[in-house]
Every structure is written in structure tokens, then in C-alpha cells.
C-alpha positions as CSV (number, residue, x, y, z in Angstrom):
1,M,-30.1,-44.5,-14.6
2,K,-32.6,-41.7,-14.1
3,N,-31.5,-41.2,-10.7
4,M,-27.9,-41.1,-11.7
5,T,-28.5,-38.6,-14.4
6,N,-30.0,-36.5,-12.0
7,Y,-27.1,-36.8,-10.0
8,L,-24.7,-35.4,-12.3
9,V,-26.7,-32.9,-13.5
10,S,-26.7,-31.5,-9.9
11,V,-23.0,-31.9,-9.7
12,S,-22.3,-30.3,-12.7
13,S,-24.4,-27.3,-11.8
14,I,-22.9,-26.9,-8.5
15,T,-19.5,-27.1,-10.2
16,L,-20.2,-24.3,-12.7
17,I,-21.6,-22.0,-9.7
18,A,-18.7,-22.9,-7.6
19,F,-16.2,-22.3,-10.6
20,A,-18.0,-18.6,-11.2
21,A,-18.0,-17.4,-7.8
22,A,-14.7,-18.8,-6.4
23,P,-11.9,-15.9,-5.8
24,A,-8.5,-16.3,-7.2
25,Y,-6.3,-18.6,-5.1
26,A,-9.2,-20.4,-3.1
27,A,-7.5,-22.3,-0.3
28,G,-10.2,-25.3,-0.6
29,T,-13.0,-26.2,1.7
30,D,-13.9,-24.0,4.7
31,A,-12.9,-25.2,8.1
32,G,-15.4,-26.5,10.5
33,L,-17.2,-27.9,7.8
34,S,-18.3,-31.7,8.7
35,I,-17.8,-34.3,5.9
36,N,-19.6,-37.3,6.2
37,N,-19.5,-40.9,4.4
38,S,-21.4,-44.1,4.5
39,V,-20.7,-47.4,3.1
40,T,-23.6,-50.1,2.7
41,V,-22.8,-53.7,2.8
42,E,-25.4,-56.0,1.1
43,Y,-25.2,-60.0,1.6
44,Q,-27.4,-62.8,1.6
45,V,-27.6,-66.1,3.5
46,S,-28.8,-69.1,1.8
47,G,-29.9,-67.0,-1.3
48,V,-32.1,-64.9,1.0
49,D,-31.5,-61.3,1.0
50,Q,-30.2,-59.8,4.8
51,D,-30.5,-56.4,6.4
52,D,-27.7,-54.2,4.9
53,V,-24.9,-53.3,7.0
54,I,-24.1,-49.6,7.1
55,A,-21.1,-47.9,8.4
56,S,-20.7,-44.2,8.6
57,D,-17.6,-41.9,9.4
58,A,-17.3,-38.2,9.6
59,F,-14.7,-35.7,10.4
60,V,-14.6,-31.7,10.4
61,V,-12.4,-30.0,8.1
62,D,-9.2,-28.4,10.0
63,R,-7.9,-24.9,9.5
64,A,-4.8,-24.7,7.4
65,I,-3.3,-21.3,8.1
66,N,-1.4,-19.6,5.2
67,V,-0.6,-16.0,4.4
68,I,1.0,-15.0,1.0
69,V,2.4,-11.4,0.5
70,A,3.8,-10.7,-3.0
71,E,5.4,-7.2,-4.5
72,V,3.3,-6.2,-7.3
73,G,5.6,-5.5,-10.6
74,N,8.8,-7.0,-9.7
75,V,10.8,-3.7,-10.4
76,T,12.2,-1.0,-8.6
77,T,10.4,2.0,-7.7
78,S,12.3,5.0,-9.2
79,V,12.0,8.0,-6.8
80,T,13.8,11.7,-6.7
81,P,15.6,13.2,-3.5
82,G,12.9,14.8,-1.4
83,Q,10.0,13.3,-2.8
84,Q,6.9,12.9,-1.0
85,D,4.3,10.0,-0.8
86,A,6.5,7.5,-2.9
87,V,4.6,4.2,-3.3
88,T,5.6,0.5,-3.3
89,T,2.8,-2.0,-4.0
90,F,2.0,-5.2,-2.5
91,D,-1.0,-8.1,-2.9
92,V,-1.7,-9.7,0.4
93,T,-3.7,-12.8,0.1
94,N,-5.5,-15.3,2.9
95,E,-5.0,-18.8,1.4
96,T,-6.4,-19.9,4.7
97,N,-9.7,-22.1,4.4
98,G,-11.2,-19.6,6.7
99,F,-11.4,-16.1,7.6
100,I,-8.6,-14.4,9.6
101,D,-7.2,-11.1,10.2
102,I,-3.9,-10.4,8.9
103,A,-1.4,-7.8,11.1
104,L,0.8,-5.6,8.7
105,A,4.1,-4.2,9.5
106,V,7.0,-2.8,7.5
107,S,10.7,-2.8,8.2
108,Q,13.8,-1.9,6.6
109,I,17.1,-3.5,6.3
110,V,20.4,-1.8,7.0
111,G,22.9,-2.4,4.4
112,G,23.0,-5.5,2.4
113,T,21.5,-6.4,-1.0
114,A,18.2,-4.6,-1.7
115,S,15.3,-6.5,-3.4
116,H,16.1,-5.5,-6.9
117,G,19.9,-5.4,-6.6
118,G,22.2,-2.7,-5.6
119,T,23.1,-2.2,-1.9
120,D,20.7,-0.8,0.8
121,T,22.2,3.0,1.5
122,F,19.2,4.8,3.3
123,D,15.8,4.6,5.0
124,V,12.8,6.4,3.8
125,T,10.8,8.2,6.5
126,T,7.1,8.5,7.7
127,V,6.3,5.1,6.5
128,E,2.5,4.3,6.3
129,I,0.4,1.5,5.2
130,Y,-2.8,1.8,3.0
131,V,-5.3,-0.5,1.8
132,D,-7.1,-0.1,-1.6
133,E,-10.7,0.4,-1.3
134,A,-13.3,-2.1,-2.4
135,A,-14.0,0.2,-5.3
136,G,-10.2,0.9,-5.9
137,N,-8.3,0.9,-9.2
138,G,-5.1,-0.7,-7.7
139,S,-3.4,2.3,-7.9
140,Y,-2.5,4.7,-5.1
141,D,-4.4,7.7,-5.5
142,G,-4.3,9.2,-1.8
143,T,-8.0,8.4,-1.2
144,E,-7.1,4.9,0.5
145,S,-7.7,4.1,4.2
146,Q,-4.6,3.8,6.5
147,V,-4.4,0.3,8.3
148,T,-2.3,-1.6,10.7
149,F,-4.3,-4.9,9.9
150,L,-6.4,-6.4,7.1
151,D,-9.8,-7.1,8.9
152,E,-11.4,-10.4,8.4
153,M,-10.0,-11.8,5.2
154,G,-11.9,-14.4,3.5
155,N,-10.8,-17.7,2.1
156,G,-8.9,-17.0,-0.9
157,E,-9.3,-13.0,-0.8
158,T,-6.7,-10.7,-2.0
159,R,-6.3,-7.0,-1.1
160,R,-3.8,-4.5,-2.4
161,I,-1.6,-2.8,-0.1
162,F,0.3,0.4,-0.6
163,V,3.6,1.3,1.4
164,V,3.9,5.0,1.4
165,A,6.9,7.0,2.4
166,D,9.1,10.1,2.0
167,V,12.4,10.3,0.3
168,P,15.0,12.1,2.2
169,T,17.0,15.0,0.5
170,G,20.8,14.8,-0.4
171,L,20.6,11.7,-1.7
172,G,22.4,10.7,-5.3
173,T,21.4,8.7,-8.4
174,N,21.4,4.8,-7.6
175,D,21.1,5.2,-3.9
176,V,18.8,2.4,-2.6
177,A,16.2,2.1,0.4
178,D,14.7,-1.6,0.7
179,V,11.5,-2.0,2.2
180,E,9.8,-5.3,3.7
181,L,5.9,-5.8,4.1
182,T,5.1,-8.7,6.6
183,G,1.8,-9.9,7.2
184,T,0.8,-12.2,10.1
185,A,-1.9,-14.2,10.5
186,R,-4.3,-13.4,13.4
187,E,-7.8,-15.0,14.5
188,G,-10.8,-13.5,12.7
189,N,-14.3,-13.2,13.7
190,S,-15.9,-15.6,11.2
191,G,-16.5,-12.9,8.8
192,T,-18.0,-10.1,11.1
193,T,-15.7,-6.9,10.6
194,G,-14.8,-4.0,12.9
195,G,-13.0,-4.0,16.3
196,A,-8.9,-4.6,16.9
197,V,-7.2,-7.1,15.2
198,G,-7.5,-10.7,16.3
199,G,-5.5,-12.7,18.8
200,V,-2.4,-14.8,18.4
201,I,-3.1,-18.1,16.2
202,T,-1.8,-21.1,18.2
203,P,-1.8,-24.5,16.1
204,T,-2.9,-27.5,17.6
205,T,-0.7,-30.0,18.8
206,G,-1.3,-33.6,20.1
207,G,-2.4,-34.9,16.8
208,D,-5.9,-35.0,15.1
209,T,-8.6,-34.1,17.4
210,A,-12.3,-34.2,16.9
211,G,-12.7,-30.5,16.6
212,V,-11.1,-28.2,14.2
213,D,-7.8,-28.2,14.5
214,T,-5.3,-25.5,13.4
215,V,-2.0,-26.0,11.4
216,F,0.3,-23.6,9.8
217,A,0.7,-24.5,6.0
218,D,2.9,-21.6,4.8
219,A,4.0,-21.6,1.3
220,D,7.5,-20.7,2.3
221,G,8.0,-23.8,4.5
222,V,8.7,-22.0,7.9
223,Y,5.2,-22.6,9.2
224,D,4.7,-19.7,11.2
225,G,1.6,-18.0,9.8
226,I,3.8,-15.1,8.9
227,A,4.7,-14.0,5.1
228,S,6.7,-11.0,3.7
229,D,8.1,-9.8,0.5
230,D,10.7,-6.7,-0.2
231,D,10.6,-4.1,-2.5
232,D,12.9,-1.1,-2.8
233,Y,13.3,2.6,-4.1
234,T,15.9,3.6,-6.3
235,V,16.7,7.1,-6.4
236,L,17.3,9.0,-9.6
237,A,18.8,12.3,-9.0
238,A,19.9,15.2,-11.3
239,A,23.8,15.8,-10.8
240,L,24.1,19.6,-11.8
241,S,27.7,21.3,-11.9
242,A,28.5,24.8,-13.3
243,L,31.2,26.5,-14.9
244,K,31.9,30.1,-15.5
245,G,34.2,32.0,-17.7
246,S,35.0,35.5,-19.3
247,T,36.3,36.6,-22.5
248,V,37.3,40.3,-23.5
249,T,35.5,41.1,-26.7
250,N,36.3,43.7,-29.4
251,A,33.0,45.5,-28.8
252,N,33.8,49.2,-28.3
253,Y,37.1,48.4,-27.2
254,P,38.7,51.8,-26.0
255,I,41.9,51.4,-28.0
256,T,41.2,52.1,-31.6
257,G,42.5,49.5,-34.1
258,A,43.5,47.1,-31.7
259,T,44.1,43.4,-32.7
260,E,44.7,42.0,-29.3
261,F,42.3,42.8,-26.1
262,Y,43.0,43.1,-22.8
263,N,41.2,43.3,-19.3
264,I,41.4,47.1,-19.2
265,P,39.1,50.0,-18.2
266,G,36.5,50.3,-20.8
267,A,36.6,47.0,-22.4
268,T,33.9,44.8,-22.5
269,V,33.7,41.3,-21.1
270,E,31.3,38.5,-22.0
271,Y,30.5,36.1,-19.3
272,C,29.6,32.6,-19.8
273,I,27.7,30.2,-17.3
274,A,27.8,26.8,-18.3
275,V,25.2,24.4,-16.5
276,T,25.7,20.6,-17.0
277,N,23.7,17.7,-15.7
278,A,25.4,14.5,-15.8
279,A,24.5,11.6,-17.9
280,G,22.7,8.5,-16.1
281,G,20.5,10.7,-13.7
282,A,17.1,12.6,-13.8
283,D,16.5,15.6,-15.8
284,A,16.7,18.7,-13.8
285,T,13.8,21.0,-14.2
286,N,12.9,24.7,-13.6
287,V,16.5,25.5,-13.6
288,T,17.3,29.2,-13.1
289,I,20.7,31.3,-12.6
290,T,21.4,34.3,-10.7
291,D,24.7,35.9,-11.4
292,A,25.6,38.9,-9.2
293,V,27.4,41.6,-11.8
294,P,30.8,42.4,-10.3
295,T,31.4,45.7,-8.8
296,N,33.7,48.0,-10.8
297,T,31.8,46.9,-14.2
298,T,28.6,48.0,-15.5
299,F,26.2,45.8,-17.0
300,V,25.6,46.0,-20.8
301,A,21.6,46.4,-21.3
302,S,19.8,43.4,-23.3
303,S,23.0,41.6,-23.3
304,I,21.6,38.3,-22.1
305,V,21.7,35.5,-24.2
306,I,20.1,31.9,-23.3
307,G,21.3,28.8,-25.2
308,G,24.0,28.0,-27.4
309,T,27.1,25.4,-26.9
310,A,30.3,25.1,-24.8
311,V,33.5,23.4,-25.1
312,I,34.4,22.0,-21.8
313,D,37.7,20.1,-21.1
314,D,37.1,17.2,-18.7
315,G,40.6,17.6,-17.1
316,G,42.3,14.4,-15.8
317,T,38.9,12.8,-14.7
318,P,36.6,12.6,-17.6
319,G,32.9,12.8,-16.2
320,V,33.9,14.2,-12.7
321,P,32.8,17.8,-12.7
322,G,35.1,18.9,-10.0
323,D,38.4,19.2,-12.3
324,D,36.4,20.5,-15.5
325,T,37.5,23.6,-17.5
326,L,35.2,25.7,-19.4
327,T,37.5,26.5,-22.7
328,S,34.8,28.5,-24.8
329,C,31.1,29.3,-25.4
330,D,29.4,29.9,-28.3
331,N,25.8,31.9,-28.2
332,S,25.2,32.4,-31.8
333,T,22.4,29.8,-31.7
334,G,20.9,31.3,-28.3
335,T,18.0,33.7,-27.9
336,P,17.7,37.1,-25.9
337,G,16.2,36.5,-22.5
338,G,16.6,36.9,-19.1
339,S,16.5,40.0,-16.8
340,F,18.7,42.5,-14.7
341,G,17.7,44.1,-11.6
342,G,19.2,44.9,-8.3
343,G,22.6,44.3,-9.5
344,N,21.8,40.8,-10.6
345,V,21.5,38.8,-14.0
346,T,18.6,36.2,-13.9
347,A,17.9,33.7,-16.3
348,T,15.7,30.7,-16.6
349,L,17.2,27.6,-18.4
350,G,14.1,25.6,-18.0
351,T,14.7,21.7,-18.2
352,V,18.2,20.6,-18.3
353,T,18.1,17.0,-19.7
354,A,20.5,14.4,-18.0
355,G,23.6,14.2,-20.1
356,T,23.7,17.9,-21.6
357,T,25.0,21.4,-20.9
358,E,23.0,24.8,-21.3
359,I,24.7,28.1,-21.3
360,V,23.7,31.7,-20.6
361,T,25.9,34.6,-21.6
362,F,26.2,38.3,-20.6
363,R,28.2,41.4,-21.1
364,A,29.8,43.9,-18.7
365,V,32.0,46.8,-19.2
366,I,35.2,47.4,-16.9
367,D,34.7,50.8,-15.3
């Protein structure tokens, strides 16, 4: 019983150590390990103990190749037109019971359904692959190393991968680009890093051999040592439209006692510029307007007002700016601002939130 107790304690200690040190998704016993087993047969002849009969068996653990590529987050990556270094994130795991290299490649679909719905409508450019450093925080910060393969991935090891690309200009809200990261198992060097990616892995054929055999054990059931997953970039753009109108005011009107006002010399005209950002898109930032004061008019000093409300007739197709009409403007809640120089009125609206309209008004006298 003492020996059995010691045996149980030893096994428990080993189990605890293994549990504490094992990485996530451990792929089991390392390939190449020899597993030995012996059986003892005890017997007697005429009540006399005879020499035990012992039979032994040993086999070598074979190598099961399995690579997992999984998108992180399972949501689309929101981008804006012209954005640089847009990032999608993946985890690549070696579930092979031994060291391997993993070659990496990115592809893009042409049309078809993207990873998170919608139809693929464009391709990102300058696509590069980066690996999170050993001390990384799991998020791309620009300090990562660009790679084409993962060197010496250990049994059960996961590394975080960033696919970084540029988004073309001229795109609209809900344009989508699908990207696919593929990992291909390649021969490793038993944990020795450095050098080029390892050679192609060839599975063993002809049945179980005495040595270390190789078999593909892909989780996707294809059994080729290749795994992939998709993510996509979805564009969130600002859709700005502008309308402009003018109204004759009663300010310093040249006809004394007039009750109706016309565009005649000496009359003051108030211009209104309405900038609308369509609902459902991104906020437009740093919005400025530049308006050339027409010839045959004279700008009225300090007449620029930023802010207020506008009444816009949606025309025949609501929500389509092309047939909208500016009906009226009210700048009573606006504030003086902007500038005039070189014949131009300039004003800064700042941020025009999606689904809102901002206005600028100024005055000029007809010469």
C-alpha cells in the first residue's frame, strides 16, 4: 500500500504541474514520444511458483497536423473612405502535437457575400500581415513585426495576427471588403527559430509505420493542413449635400416705405448655405465652407452668421439630395463668425452630425 500511495502522490503532482503549464488548446502528447507498456503473467505448476512471463509493447506517438485560424470579435471592422492602416484581427493556433511553421496569406473575394453579411463591393490595398509581439497587448499599435509566416509554433500555441490595409477613397456607407487569412502548416525545426519557412508537410501513406507518422487532422474535415477565416471592412461614410438660396431683406432698402422687396440695385440680399449630412452614415468633421461673393454685389461687413435652422423641401424623393429645395433659413439662434477676404466668405461649421443640417448666412448689397 505504501508504494501505491507514493505512486498516487507522484501522479497527482505531475498532473497539477501539467495543468498549470499547459497552454490553451493543447494538442496532446508530443509526436515522437515512445509509449511503453509491459504485462506480467504469474502462474504456478503443481502449486509451485514459476518464473513470470513478461510481454512488452512500445509505439511512437505519431504527428497529427491541425491549424486553427479564427477571427477575433466576430464583428465587422468599421472604416472610413481613405483610412490608412485599417486593422482586422485573427488568432492562429497550432493544435499539432509538435512544432510547425505556419505560412500566412491574405486573399480577397470578388463579389459574393462578405463575412458579416452584405455584398463585397471593393478591395482594400497595401495589405500587410503583422504578428503581436510576445509582450503585446493584443491590439495593433504599429510596433508589431511584419511577417509572412509564424516560426516554430509550439504544441497548443496561439499567436495574434493583424491584417492591416488601406481603404480607397470615394466609397459610400455600407460598401464592404471581405478579407480572408489562411494559415498553412509547414515543417518546423523542433523549436529552433530562425531562417525561412519550413518545407511542405507530406502525410504518411501505407499504414502505421514504426517511426513517427504524419496525418492531417484538420478541424474543418478537409485534411490538408490548411485553415482560414474571414473578416470584413464595412465603410461608414459621411454623405454631405449643400443647398444655397437668397432672399431680399428690408435692410436699408432703397425705396422708402416699401412693403414688398425686389432684387434691385441698392437692395440687401441674404444668402443662406445649408449643409446636410445624411442619416445613417458617419459624422463629418472639420467642415468649412468657402463662398465667392458675386460680382456686382458688395459684401456687408460683419454679416456672417453660423448656425440656425433651415426648412428643406425633400422634393419628389425624400432622402435623395438631388431634388431637394431650400425653402427658408432662420439664423436667429446662430452666432457671428467666419471671415471675408479676397472676395470670399469663409466659415467653419466643425462637425456636422449624421442626420443633421447646419447653416451659414451672410449679406451682400446689389451694386
